[in-house]
C-alpha angles and dihedrals in degrees: 000000000000127000093269090058091052092047097051098046088201127122117259092250092060091048091050090050090050091048091052091048091048091049091050090050089050091050091048090051092048091049091052091050091046090052091051100039110010129248092296091066113131114269088230088065090055091047090051092048090049094042093234137114124262090249091062091056094046092047090058098033115025093185136034089243089056090053094045092049092048092050091048093050091045091053092046089051092049091050091048093049092048095061100070091040092053091047091051094046102033123103091233137003091247090054090049090050090050093049091048091049087053089056090046090052090049088053094047098047095044102052092095115187098351094138091048093049091053098038093114092051106057093162090052091050092049090050089051092050090051089050089051092053094042092053102037106035094066091049094049089045091053092050094045092047092049092050090047093047091050090056092239096118135032106213138152085173116122121227089247091055092048093048091046091049092050089047092052091050089053096053109117095006091125094053103045117058091192092060117085107194091174092060093051091048089052089054090049094050092044089051090062091063121102114240113255 
């Protein structure tokens, strides 16, 4: 047992839970700063947003690419976990699908500069894209299947096609203030619905 164990007086499991919560708060803060200022934002801004010292960030994420990848994975995980919760709590499967697509759009339009930050690491970027598909395709499939089974939508569209279409509608949304990707995605999701 080291000095930190003696000082806390808490069991290791409680400390691990706190550490996970602190890391998630740090990732949430980094994501917020990236949305506002892009992935090249100064690390001190992230530290200030998270209420931690620079050393804490560098201890968890030695390089900017490590931090960007962790934020990306954290956001993918949050989006994946939201799907089943929305389906369970939503008034209808189509409404749950629409709310999940809103979260997906938020994710897509706020990952400023990810490709640029990972340009030197093509294998890392490909692994991240595979993670994205592995985590999100099953969730979108579940939502789409539930909305189809309920009779709310008529769709022979696959989850991949829907996600790709939404992604294509989001391209350039962060660089053109006249373009409203969210509105076009709303039209796409509404267009899936069967007429009453």
